[in-house]
C-alpha positions, 0 to 999 in steps of 0.5 A: 645064967639065964637063956630066954625062949627060942635063943640058940646056943651053938656047939662050943659057945660059952656063957659065963655066970650072970649072963643073960641071953635074950629071946631069939638071940644067937650065940654062934660056934665058939661065941662068948657071952661074958660074965654079967652080960646081957645079950638082948632079944634078937642079939647075935654073937658071930662065930668066935666073937665076944659079947660083953656088957649090959647091954652087950657090945660084941667084938672080934677076939682081936679087940682085947683092949676094947673087951677088957675096958668093959669086962674089967668092971663086970666083976668076974672074980666076985661073980664066979668065985665070991672074991673081991677084985684086987685093986690092981687089974691082975688076978695073980694075987688071987690065983691060990684061992681061985685054984682052991675053989675050982678044985672044990667045985670040980671035986664035987663031981668026982663020983659022977657017971655017964648016963646013956 
């Protein structure tokens, strides 16, 4: 993920791997910048909305079908887990491997401690 100068990322916002957030762009509370999405300079993701694509298109969460039409080709499983997307749209066949990789990732932090 890349966040350029003077971008604003609010509390609760999410930026997925491969996301790029341009200079002076804003991702407001609970906004999402999806995997491999480019939010251009001065772009805006309103509260709770989803940015998807390159360049980003921004939708309210109720627009699932429009979001998915773009998101499907952004290669979430390949970018996040290094796993090729199955031919079917469902990731159910990948769940055992995805779960194993998540456990491995989070397990690396087993010995972390809070600094303060």
